[in-house]
Structures are given as C-alpha cells and as structure tokens.
C-alpha positions in Angstrom: 27.9 -18.1 15.0 28.6 -20.5 17.9 25.9 -22.5 20.0 23.9 -25.2 19.0 21.6 -25.5 15.4 22.3 -21.2 14.7 24.2 -20.9 11.5 25.2 -17.5 9.8 22.4 -17.1 7.3 24.1 -15.3 4.0 20.4 -16.5 2.1 16.4 -17.2 1.7 14.5 -19.0 0.1 11.3 -18.0 -1.0 8.5 -20.5 -0.8 6.5 -18.8 -2.6 3.7 -21.2 -4.7 6.4 -23.6 -5.3 3.4 -26.4 -3.9 1.7 -25.9 -7.4 2.0 -27.5 -10.5 4.4 -25.9 -13.3 0.9 -25.0 -15.6 -0.1 -23.3 -13.1 2.5 -21.0 -11.8 3.0 -19.9 -15.7 -0.7 -19.4 -15.2 0.2 -17.2 -12.0 3.0 -15.9 -13.9 1.0 -14.8 -16.6 -2.0 -12.9 -14.3 0.2 -11.4 -11.9 2.3 -9.5 -15.4 -0.7 -8.5 -17.0 -2.0 -6.6 -13.2 1.9 -5.2 -12.8 1.5 -3.6 -15.9 -2.0 -2.5 -15.2 -0.5 -1.2 -12.1 2.2 0.6 -13.0 0.8 2.2 -16.2 -2.7 2.9 -14.3 -1.0 4.7 -11.8 2.0 6.7 -13.7 -1.5 8.1 -15.7 -2.9 9.0 -12.9 0.7 11.0 -11.5 0.7 12.2 -15.5 -3.2 13.5 -15.6 -3.1 15.3 -12.4 0.7 17.3 -12.7 -1.0 18.1 -16.5 -4.3 18.9 -16.1 -4.9 22.9 -14.9 -7.7 21.8 -13.4 -6.5 18.6 -10.7 -4.1 20.7 -9.1 -6.0 20.9 -6.0 -4.8 19.4 -2.7 -7.3 15.7 -3.1 -5.1 15.2 -6.7 -1.7 16.1 -4.8 -2.1 13.6 -2.4 -3.8 11.4 -4.7 0.0 11.8 -6.8 1.7 10.8 -3.5 -0.2 7.9 -3.4 -0.3 6.7 -7.0 3.9 7.0 -6.0 3.3 5.4 -3.3 1.5 2.0 -5.2 4.5 2.5 -7.4 6.6 1.9 -4.9 4.9 -0.3 -3.4 4.1 -2.8 -6.3 8.0 -3.0 -7.1 9.5 -4.1 -4.1 7.1 -7.6 -4.0 5.8 -8.2 -7.7 9.2 -8.3 -9.7 10.7 -11.3 -7.5 7.6 -13.1 -7.5 7.7 -12.7 -10.6 11.3 -14.2 -11.0 9.8 -17.2 -8.2 6.7 -18.4 -11.1 8.9 -17.6 -14.0 12.6 -18.9 -13.4 12.4 -20.9 -9.7 14.5 -18.3 -9.0 13.3 -18.7 -5.5 16.8 -17.5 -3.5 17.0 -14.3 -2.4 20.4 -12.6 -0.6 20.1 -12.6 3.3 20.9 -7.9 2.2 18.1 -8.1 -0.2 15.5 -9.8 1.6 16.5 -7.2 4.7 15.7 -3.9 2.2 12.5 -5.5 0.2 11.2 -5.8 3.9 12.1 -2.5 5.2 10.9 -0.3 1.6 7.9 -3.0 2.3 7.3 -1.2 6.2 8.3 1.9 4.8 5.9 2.3 2.1 3.1 0.4 4.1 3.4 2.9 7.2 3.6 5.9 4.8 0.3 4.8 2.7 -1.6 4.5 6.2 -1.2 7.7 7.1 -1.3 9.9 3.9 -4.4 7.4 3.0 -5.6 9.5 6.9 -4.5 12.9 5.0 -6.5 12.3 2.8 -9.5 11.8 4.9 -8.4 15.2 6.5 -8.3 16.8 3.8 -11.6 15.7 2.6 -13.0 16.5 6.2 -11.9 20.3 5.4 -13.4 20.4 2.6 -16.9 19.7 3.2 -17.6 20.8 6.8 -14.8 24.0 7.1 -15.5 25.1 3.3 -14.3 28.8 4.3 -11.3 27.9 5.8 -10.5 24.8 3.8 -7.9 27.1 1.5 -6.6 28.9 3.7 -6.0 25.6 6.0 -4.7 23.1 3.0 -2.7 26.1 1.0 0.4 24.5 -0.8 3.2 24.7 2.0 0.8 22.6 4.2 0.2 20.1 1.4 4.3 19.7 1.5 4.1 19.7 4.9 1.4 16.2 5.4 3.1 14.7 2.6 6.0 14.9 3.6 4.8 13.6 7.2 3.3 11.0 6.2 6.1 9.7 3.7 9.3 10.3 6.5 6.4 8.6 9.4 7.2 5.3 7.5 10.9 5.8 8.4 11.0 5.0 12.8 8.9 1.9 12.0 10.7 0.3 8.9 14.7 1.3 10.7 13.6 -0.8 14.1 11.5 -3.6 13.1 13.6 -4.7 10.4 17.2 -3.4 11.9 15.6 -6.0 15.0 14.6 -8.6 13.3 17.4 -9.1 11.1 20.2 -8.7 14.1 18.6 -12.0 15.6 20.5 -15.4 15.1 18.9 -17.9 12.4 18.4 -21.6 12.5 19.2 -24.4 10.0 16.8 -23.8 8.0 16.9 -20.8 5.6 13.0 -21.4 3.9 10.8 -18.2 4.1 7.2 -19.6 3.7 6.1 -16.3 1.7 6.1 -14.9 -1.8 8.1 -12.0 0.2 10.1 -11.5 3.3 7.5 -10.7 5.2 8.8 -10.0 9.3 6.4 -13.1 10.5 7.4 -16.1 8.2 11.2 -14.7 8.7 10.4 -14.9 12.4 9.3 -18.3 12.3 13.3 -19.0 11.6 14.9 -17.4 14.1 16.6 -19.4 17.2 17.0 -16.5 19.4 13.5 -15.4 22.2 11.5 -12.8 20.3 9.1 -12.3 22.9 10.0 -8.8 23.4 10.1 -7.5 19.9 7.3 -9.9 19.0 5.7 -7.2 21.7 7.4 -4.5 19.6 5.3 -5.5 16.4 2.2 -5.9 18.1 2.3 -2.2 19.8 3.9 -1.1 16.5 1.4 -2.1 14.4 -1.7 -0.9 16.3 -0.3 2.3 16.2 0.6 2.5 12.8 -2.6 0.9 11.5 -5.4 1.7 14.0 -3.8 5.5 15.0 -5.1 6.7 10.8 -7.8 4.2 10.6 -9.5 6.3 13.9 -8.3 9.2 12.5 -9.9 8.4 8.9 -13.5 6.9 10.5 -13.1 9.8 12.7 -13.4 12.2 10.0 -15.9 10.0 8.2 -17.8 11.0 11.0 -17.9 14.4 10.7 -18.2 14.8 7.1 -21.3 12.0 7.3 -22.9 14.8 10.1 -22.9 17.5 7.6 -23.6 15.7 4.5 -26.9 14.2 6.4 -27.2 18.0 7.6 -27.2 19.5 3.7 -30.7 20.6 2.8 -30.3 20.7 -0.7 -30.5 16.8 -2.3 -27.9 17.5 -5.1 -25.4 19.2 -2.7 -25.4 15.9 -0.6 -24.4 13.7 -4.2 -21.2 16.5 -5.0 -20.4 15.8 -0.9 -20.7 12.2 -1.3 -19.0 12.0 -4.5 -16.0 13.0 -3.4 -15.8 10.8 -0.9 -16.8 7.6 -2.5 -13.1 7.0 -4.1 -11.1 7.3 -1.3 -13.4 5.9 1.2 -13.5 2.5 -1.2 -9.8 2.7 -1.2 -9.6 2.9 2.5 -11.5 0.2 3.3 -10.0 -2.1 0.3 -6.7 -1.3 2.1 -7.3 -1.6 5.5 -10.1 -4.8 5.5 -7.4 -7.0 3.5 -4.4 -6.1 5.9 -7.2 -6.3 8.6 -7.9 -9.8 7.7 -3.9 -10.6 6.8 -2.0 -9.0 10.2 -5.0 -9.5 12.8 -6.4 -12.6 12.2 -6.2 -15.6 15.5 -3.3 -17.8 14.3 -5.7 -20.9 14.7 -7.0 -19.9 11.5 -3.8 -17.8 9.9 -1.8 -20.3 7.4 0.7 -19.7 5.2 -1.4 -21.1 2.5 -3.7 -17.9 3.4 -2.1 -15.7 4.3 -0.2 -15.9 1.2 -3.6 -15.3 -0.9 -5.0 -12.4 1.4 -1.4 -10.4 1.2 -1.4 -10.9 -2.3 -5.3 -8.3 -1.6 -3.2 -5.4 -1.4 0.2 -6.0 -2.3 -1.0 -7.0 -6.1 -4.7 -5.9 -6.3 -4.6 -3.1 -3.9 -2.6 -1.1 -6.1 -3.8 -1.6 -9.5 -7.8 -1.5 -8.5 -6.7 2.5 -6.9 -6.2 4.3 -10.5 -8.5 2.5 -11.7 -11.0 3.2 -8.4 -10.5 7.4 -9.1 -10.3 6.9 -13.3 -14.4 5.3 -12.7 -15.3 7.6 -10.4 -14.1 11.1 -10.4 -15.7 13.2 -13.9 -12.2 15.6 -13.2 -10.2 13.2 -14.1 -11.8 11.5 -17.0 -12.6 14.0 -18.4 -8.8 15.4 -18.8 -7.6 12.1 -19.5 -10.0 12.1 -22.7 -8.4 15.5 -23.4 -5.3 13.7 -23.0 -6.1 11.4 -25.2 -7.7 13.8 -28.0 -5.0 15.9 -28.1 -2.4 12.7 -28.3 -4.7 11.1 -30.7 -5.0 14.5 -32.9 -0.4 14.8 -33.4 -0.6 11.0 -34.3 -2.9 12.3 -37.2 -0.3 15.4 -38.0 
C-alpha cells in the first residue's frame, strides 16, 4: 500500500494476557476451560429442558431458549481463541478471521440486547395485560419477535465491521485484547477515523440504550402493577416470574456499560480486558444457572429428565 507507514496487514497478533507469567496463564486456561464447559452444558441443558418439558412451551421459555442459543454462539466466537492463546501461545489471527470474529461479536451482542428487551415486553404483557396476553403473544408473534431480535444485529455488524476493515492499517498489527474488539483494532488504523467513531458511538448508544429504555419502561409498568395487586401471594408470584430476567439484564448491561461507557482516562487496556471477561465469559455461564436456580418449573422439569435418564440406565 503506497504512502507513509501504511502496510497491507495479513494477520493480527492478539496480546491477550501475554504480560502474565506462564504459570498464571496456565491457571487462567484451566479456569476459562471449566467456565466454557459449564456455559455450553448449562445453556444446552436449558434448550433441552425448554424443548422437552411439556409445561415449558410458553412464550417466556421460547425466548429463554433463543437466549441460550445466543449465549452459546457468543461464547464460541470469543472463548476458543482465547483458550488457544493461553495454552499454546497461538496469538496470531488472520485478517479475515479477525473480521469474522468482530462481525459475529457485534451481531450476537446487538441481537442479545434486543432479545432481552423482547423478554421484558413479554413479562410486561403477562403481568400488566394477562387477559389479552395469550392473544397478543401467539406462537406466530413470538417467532416474529425472536426473528426481529436476531436480525437486528445484522445491519450493525455489517456496517461497522465492513467500514472498519476497509481502513488502511499501520505497521503495528498487535491488538491489545483477547479478541478482535473495535476500539483496540481501531487504534491500528492509519487514516482519519473521526466519522467512523461518531457512527460507532451513535450506533452503540442506539443498540444498547434503546433496548435498555424499553426494558426500563416495561419494568416501571410491571412494578406499578405489582404494587397495586391486593394479595401478597400474587405479588410474590408476579415478581418471581421477572426476577431471573431482571438479574440477567443487570449483569449484561452493567458489565457492558462499564466497559464501553467509562471515561477514557479510567479505561486502561488491562482493566477493559477484565471487564470484557464479565460479559463474554461470566454472563453466558451465569444465565442458565440463574434461570435454573430461580425457576421452579425449570428445576422440576430438569429433575424429571435426570430421573428418567437414571432409570433408563438402570434397566
């Protein structure tokens, strides 16, 4: 590529946790591998339970099944490469693979934001308008809402990834992160990125804040309805149907907001790596645990499935 220090980048180097001692990297590998296995098994179990369980075919469990699919995809986009960098010091990633990883990170992340908003809307209808809930949330409507949530990530991922990787890159190809996230890759660009950064900020605010406002609005209405309920038992049941989702939303938005909306003066690469671990590694693991431990129907169905599996093995 002509001009200055610009070069054609064929691959990137993910610095990941290379600054740590080898023994500590080995411990991190074992820790993250354990979390990865728990995440995949936990979310796969949620998909199995909500598919097989005869009492778990309501819209809430349909959306939960979609959330688990998203979490599995989100996890597989990030964690396997990170494990490779920790175990085999395989820090190189091709230009194309870096772009693909970033694309699916944006796609799945944006889709999860809108799916969480859809789940909040489902809880709003179930509690605030129970008489019309079965009519409004028909199977067709659920499929359409889930499809819209998944597809919402496409324009964000397509525009931001294509635009970013169309820039020329400098001599350095070292990405100071454990995956190809936009800010550390953008630092390697040798061109005026002001317009792109404005778009990225606006796009992030819309993708993160618009669903967040929908969730907040839904829970304000839900809270108001629960307060007006005459019986304590009715309040308890209504709150129990929302508590798991509210906790998952708090974990996801809390960690993402701390990562992307902190002042740059407080946003060192190392601190950002630690915060990124919360929503790329920890949250996908915690979601099935939260829904399993706090949901009586899921626990009951899971118990029946395990009981039948054990009985079949005996015979």
